[in-house]
N, C-alpha and C positions, 0 to 999 in steps of 0.2 A: 317395360322394365328394363329390357337390355339397352334400349336407346339412351333412358335416363342415367344409366350406369356409364354409358360411352361418354355422354355429355359432362356428367360429374367428374370423370377421371379427365377429361379434357380441360375442364376448369380449373381441377385442381392441380395438374401439371402447370397450367400458365401461372398460377398463384404461387407455386411454389419457390421460385427465385426471391419473391418478395417476402416470404415466410423465413426464408433461410438468411436474408438480409436482416430481419427484424430480430431474430434470435441472435444472429451474431453481435450486433451493437451493444446491448447488454453483457452478452458473454465476453467480449475484449475488456470490457470494465472489471468482470468478475476476475479474469485471468490477469489482468494487470496488475490490480490493486493487490490481490492475494501474493502475487509475486514479488511485488514491494514489502509487504507486511512480513514475508519470511526474512527478510534482511534487519528487522527490527531486534535490536540487543536486548532490549526490556522483557521480550517474550519468555515465557517459560517453556522448557522443551516440548511440554505435553500440547500447549497451545499453539505451538510452531508447528507440530505434528498435524494438528486439525486444519491449520491453514494450508498444509502442503496437500492435504487431501482435497481442500475445496479446489486448488490450482490444478492438480491431476486431474480431477473430475471435469474441469472446465476444458482442458486440453482433450479429454476423451469427447467431449460433446463437440468439439471442434472437428475432429476425425470425423465424426458421423455427419457433420454438416459438409466437408469436404467430399464423403461419399456421395450425397445428394447433388452437389456440384457436378459430380461427373455422370450423373445419371443419363444426360443429353448430350453427352460430349461429342464435339464434331472432330472426328480424327483428322480432317482435312487441314485443321488449323496447326498440326504439328508438320515438320518438315520431314520427308521420307529419307530415311537413312539405315543402312544394315546395321543391325546390333547382333553381336555373338551372345547366343543364349547362354552358353556354359558359363561365361565371364560374369553374366548378370545374376545367375543363380548363385555362383559363389559370393558374389559380393553382398547380395542380400541375406543368403543364409549364416555367414560370417557375423554380419551386424546384428541378427535375431539371436544368434548363439550368444552373445555378449551381454543383449539387453533383456532377454527373457529368462536366461539362466536355466531354460529345460534342456535335456538331451534330445539334439536334431540329429536326425540319420538321414543321410542323402545319397543315392544313387544315379548316375548319370551315363547313359547309354547312346553312342552314336550321335552326339551332339556338339562333339570338338569342334567342327567346323560350320554347324548350323547358325544361320543368320536370319533373323526376322526385321521387319518395317515396323513392328510393335515398339512404339517410343519408349525409352526407359521410363519416364513417368508413370506410363500405365502399366508397365511391367511391376513397378515398385507398388503400386496401388493393388494390385493383384494380389502381391504378397502380403502386404499391409492387412488386407482383408483375411485372407488365409489364418493368419498368425493370429490376427485380432478375434476370429471365431473360434481358434482352439485356446484362447485366453479366458473366454468367456464361459466356456465349457471347464476349463481348469477350476474356475472358482468354486464350482459345485462338486467336483470330482476328487475323491480321495486315493486314486491311483498314482501311479507314478507319472511324472509329466514328461511325456515322450512324443516327439513329432517326426513324423516320416515324409520324407519326399522322394519321389521318383520322377526323372524327366527323361524321355525318351523322343527319338525321333523316328517316326513310321511314316515313310511315303512324303506326302506335301504337307502333314502337319507335324506339330510337335506335342507332346502329350505330357501333362503335369497330372500325377496321382498324389495326393496330398492326404495324410490321415493323423490322427491323434490318439492318445490312449484313453480320452474323455469318453463318456457314454454317448452312443448314437441316439440321433434325434430320431423320436419315433414317427415316422410317415407311413401313409398308405401306398405311396408309389417310392420311385428311386429318382424323381426330380426335384430338386430343391426351389422353391418359389418364395416370393417375399411374403405372401401370408403364410408359408409354412416356417419362415423365420420368425414370425411376429408369435406365432402360435407356441413355438419352441423357447421362446425369450433368449434367442439369440443376437437379437439386435438387427441393424441393418447390413451387416456384413455381407450375407449371402446375394443381398439384393445388388451390390456394386458388381459383384462376381458375375452374376447373371446377365447384367446389362453389358458389362464389358465384353464376354465372350461373344455375345450377340452383335455386339458392335465390331467386332474385329472379324465376325465371319466364322466363328467357331462355336463349339458347344460346351456346355458344361451340364453334368450329371452329378447327384450326391447319391452314392449307394452305400447301402447298408447290409448287414449281415451276408447272406449267402451271395448275393449279387456282388459284394465286394470281394468276398472270397475268391470267387471265380476270375475275377479282374486281375487282383492283385499277384497272383502267383505265390512265389515265396516272400516276396517282399511284406514288411510290417506283420510278421506273424501275429502279434498280441493285441492287433486292433480288428475292429467290426466293422468299420465305416470310413468312408472318405471321399473325397471330391476327385473327379477326372476332368481336366479341362483340355479340349483339344482346340488349337490356335493354328491356323494356315502358317507356313514358313517359306524362308527363301533359302536354298542350299548354294553353299560357294562352288 
């Protein structure tokens, strides 16, 4: 049975690029035509809003497909260059503050001169997935929409602690896997986070309740869960 599962996963992995390609072709038509239709002056405002939802849903599917594209990412394809972590964090947090409209709180410790060979595009995808995970939780949450980020340097790794005010996902353990994300109906977001962290030689955990309380110290006092991502760094 185990051999059959391994063979199935191998075949599925080999087929995935073609599956993504086949989905993307009609998806491009949906996104393209819904974009054009929004400009039709004869549309009523109600119908325009319906078409906008079709367009936005198409973009959301494209984001998920982009995550799948990154599953087997070969980091050697990117040129090695040092990137200042503090600047990247500030850049993406400011962007999401404008686009999400949520209260985003951030603290950065000991990272002013910390650099990493992590390509900016990967760093951006990490944040896209973290914020996307929060947004999916906010859709069913009645709490105040707040997000907390703590970035610190500790030895030869930098740590991102990320949490929000949505309800924590019910898991038996403290590690978030693909099957868990499907069970929790949070989409494919954690799957990319897990894959990216491993590809970069780092680790990722999803902690809830007491485990999170023990890790976060005084940060994010109103949350009960969060991601902890450790990734190797290079210090100037």
